[in-house]
Each structure stands twice: as structure tokens, then as C-alpha cells.
N, C-alpha and C positions, 0 to 999 in steps of 0.2 A: 818871113816871120808870121805874116797873116795866115799863110797856108798851114803852118804848124799849129797856130791857135785854132784854126778851123777844124783840123784833124782831131785836136784835143777835145774840142767841144762835142764833136760827133762821137768820140770814144766815151765821154762822160755820159752823153745821152743814151748810148747803147747799153752801158753798164746799168744806168738807172732803170731803163726799160726792162732789162733782164731781171732786175730785182723786184720790180713792183707790178709789171704788166701781167694781168691774169692770162693764162693760156687757154682757158675755156671761153670760146667766142660767144657761146650762148649766154654766159653769165652777165654780159653787158645788158641785155634786154631785161633780165630779171631784176637788175639793180635800178636801171634808169627808168623803166616803166612806172614803178611805184612812186619814185621821186617826181616824175613829170605829172602823174595823176594828182598827187597831193598838191603840187604847186599850181596846176591849172584849176583844180576844183576850188581850192582855198588859197589864193595867192597872198603872200605876206613877206615882209622883210625877215621876220624870224624864221619863216619857212626856208628862205634862202640860206640862212645860217645853218639850219638843220640839214639842208641838201649838201652843203660843203662837208659837214661831219659824216654824213652817210657815204659820200664818195670817197672820203679819206679812209673810212673803215674798210671799204671795198678794196682799196689799193693796199691797205696794211696787211691783208691776209697772206699774200705771197711772201713778203719779206719776213713775216713772223715764222712761217713754215721753214724758210731757208735758215733763219737764225737758230731754230730749234733742232733741225735735222741734218743740215748739210755737213759733210765731213771736212770740208775745206775751211780752216780757221779764218783766212782772209775774207772769204766770201761771207762767213757768218758775221764777221765784224762789219762789213759793208751793209749787210742786211739789217743789222741792228740800227745803224745810222738811218737807213731808209725807213725802217719801222718808226723810229723816233720822229722823223719828219712828218710821216702820215699821222701819227698820234698827235703831234702838235697841231696840225691842221684840223684834225677832228675836234680837239679841245677848243680851238679858236672858233670853229663853226658853232659848237654848242654854246660857247660864251656869248656869241652874237644872238643866238636864239633866246637865251635866258635874259639877256639885256633888254630885248624888245618885248618878250612875252612872259617874263617871270619864270617860276618853276612849277606852277600848278599843273602844267601839261606833261611833266616828265613821267608820271606813271603810265602814260600811253605808250611810252617807249619800251616798257618792261617786257611785253610779249615778244617783241622783236629781239631784245637782248637775250632772253631765255632761249628762243629758237636758234639764234646765232651762236650762242655758246654750245648748243647741242651739235650744230654743224662743225664748229671749230674742234670739238672733242674728236669727232670722226676724222676730220681733215689732218690733224696733227698726228694721227695714227696711220696716215696714208690710206684712209678709207673714205675719202671725200666723194668718191664716185658711186658709193653704194646707194641703193634706193632710198633708204631712210635718211641718209646724210643729205642727199639732194633735195628731198622734201623739206627737211629742216632748214636748209639754206634758202630755198625760194620762199618759204613761209616767213623767215625772219625779215626779208625785204618786202614780201607781199603785205605784211601787217603794218608797214610803215605809214601808209596814207592816213591811218588813224591819228598818228602823232602829228603829221603835217596839218591835218584838219584842226586838231586841238590847239596846236601852237598858233594857228591863224584865227582862233576864236570861234570855230564852228561848234555846233551843238554836238553833244555826245552821240545822238542818234546818227547824224551824218558821219561822224568819225568812225563809228562801228561799221556803218554801211559801206564806206569806201574801202575799209580794210577787208571786209568779207568779200566784196566784189572783186578786189584785186587778187585775193587768194583764190577766188573762183576762176580767175584767169591763169594764175601761176601754177598752182599745184596740179590740176588736171593736165596742163600743158606738159609738165615734166613727165608725168606718167605716160602720156600719149606719145611724146617724142621718143622716150626711152624704148617703149615697146615697138614703135615703128622701125627704129634703127636696129633693134635686136632682131625683129622679124626679118628684116632685109638681109641680115647676116646669117641667121640660123634657120630661118624658115618656120620658127616656132614663136607664136605671139600669144601672150596672156592678155587678151583684150578687155576682159570684164572690169578689172579695177579702174582702168583709165576711162572707160565709157560710163561706168557708174558715177565716177567723180565728176565728169563733165556734165552729165544731166542732173546730178544732185546740185551742182553749182547753179544751174538754170532755175531749179525749183526754189533754192534759197533766195536767189535774187528776186524771183517773182513774189515771194513772201515779203521781202523788204519793200518792194514797190507797192504791194497792197497795203502795207503799213504806212506808206508815205515817206519812208526813210531813204529810198534810192530812186533815181530816175528810171523810167521805163526803158530807156536806151540800154541800161545795164543788162536787162533780160535779153534784148535783141542781140547785143554783142556776144553774150555768153552762149546764146543759142547758135550763133554762127560758128563759134569755137567748138561746140558740141557736134555740129554737122561736119566740121573739119576732122574731128576725131573719128567719126564714122567713116569718112572718106579715106583716111589714112590706115585705119585698122580693120575695116570690114569689107568694103567693096573692092572688087578686082581693079587693079591699077598698074601702070608701069612702075617699077621700083624707083623711088626717089633717093638721090644721094643725100648725105648729111648736109652738105652745103646748100642744096636746093631747099631742104626742109628748113634750114636755118634762115634763109632769105624770106621764105614764106612766113615764118613765125615773126620775123622782125617787122614785116609789113603789117601783119595782123595786129601786132602789139602797138604800132604807131596809131593805127585806125582805132583800136580799142581805147587807148588812153585819150586820144583827142575827142572821141565821141562821148565817152562817159564823163571825162573831166569837164567839158564844156556844158554838158547837160546838168551836171551837179553844181556848177558855179552859180 
């Protein structure tokens, strides 16, 4: 009897994972890095509630797509249940945030919601891997540190600075990794947009530091990422596999979030 129950639990977990688990491994970094940066830089109970809402929204994307597009009626039905669970967790997280911080910080979420809606429009049409869709997706999460800072009671200047710096990490990284992988497959790489974005991010961060809104570590961290873009896209190198690039980016992301978050705290 216990074996039957164990097999049943494994089956339920497998079904749940199939319905909600994102298949894009790189998406984890683009979601968790902004959440971690916001919580490290401006820790708060309300921020913890917002983090629950953000992670729930991240998991809601796949069941929503299945519920809208999948030809299997049973699978659509299960996906609607999974989406409902994620939506419920998201509302619970937002409720906690509002209970501890009120509602005056909610406008700081609007840019993320707009960018996220843009990505969702692409994704539901099966165009979620297009360049514009991926930029919209990472921007929607990259802008979130502003809301985490605001819900924790930080100044508007710091809220804006954290969002700008996080987007300076996220958007150029998407452009860089896309071109590096495309170049490895086709031998043709359009380097300029990714390189311009990386060095523009450094320049903007330097302006924020000069204005006193961001820590100097942000410039150093973005400069390291710009040099990484040069190494991947310009200088001769052995070809790197997608898995290797993903591991490198994950380590860079952890270092980036820890350094900038602690310095901004």
C-alpha cells in the first residue's frame, strides 16, 4: 500500500512539474537575480511577499500557455488548475506585501507589468524566442528591483538606480548570449548591438554613480560583463557549448547580485 501511495505521489509530482516547470534553463537566472538583488539591497517582509508573487507569476506562464494552446482537453483542464494555484499564490504574496507596505509602491510595478504583457503576447503566439520577446521578458523582471526597493521604503533614486543597473545586466546579456550561440551554429554573428548595449550600460551606471544614486561596484560589475561580451563575440576562442555559457552566466549573475546588492544596502 505504501508503495502504491509513493508511486502515486511521484506521478502527481511529475505531472505538476510538466505543467509548471519552465523549459528554458536560462530563464531562472533572469527571474531570481532581480528578486535576490531587491531583497539584498532593501530587505523587508513586504519584499518577501512580493518575491512570492513574482515567483508565482514565473511559474504561471507555462500552464497558461498549455491552457490556451494545447489540443488535449484533459491537459488543458489540468493546466487551468495549475494556473489557478499559481495565481492564488501570486495574490497571496501581493496581499502580504500590501499588508506590510500599503499600496503607494504599486506604481513601481507598472513598468514590469507592461513589459511582461508584451512578452506574454509574443509567447502565446509561440514567438517567445524572438529577439524582441526575450528582451521584453528579461526587462519585465529586470525592472523589478525598483518595486522591491520601493516596497521596502527606499528612496525613489535608489529604486530607479537598482532597476537600471539590473536591466544593464539582463538586456545586454540576452543580446550577447543569443549572438554567441547563433554564431557558434551559423558562423555569422551580429556583434554590434550586443556590444553597444553592454558598454552603454556601463556608461549609464557611471552616470548614476556620479549622481550618488548607485554604488561604484555597479560600474565595475557591468564593466566585467562588457569584457565578457568582448571575449564571447570578438576575440578568437574555442567554441563554447550552450551549457558552458549558461554555467558561466549563472556564476556571473550570483557574483553580480551579491556585489551590487551588498554595496547598495
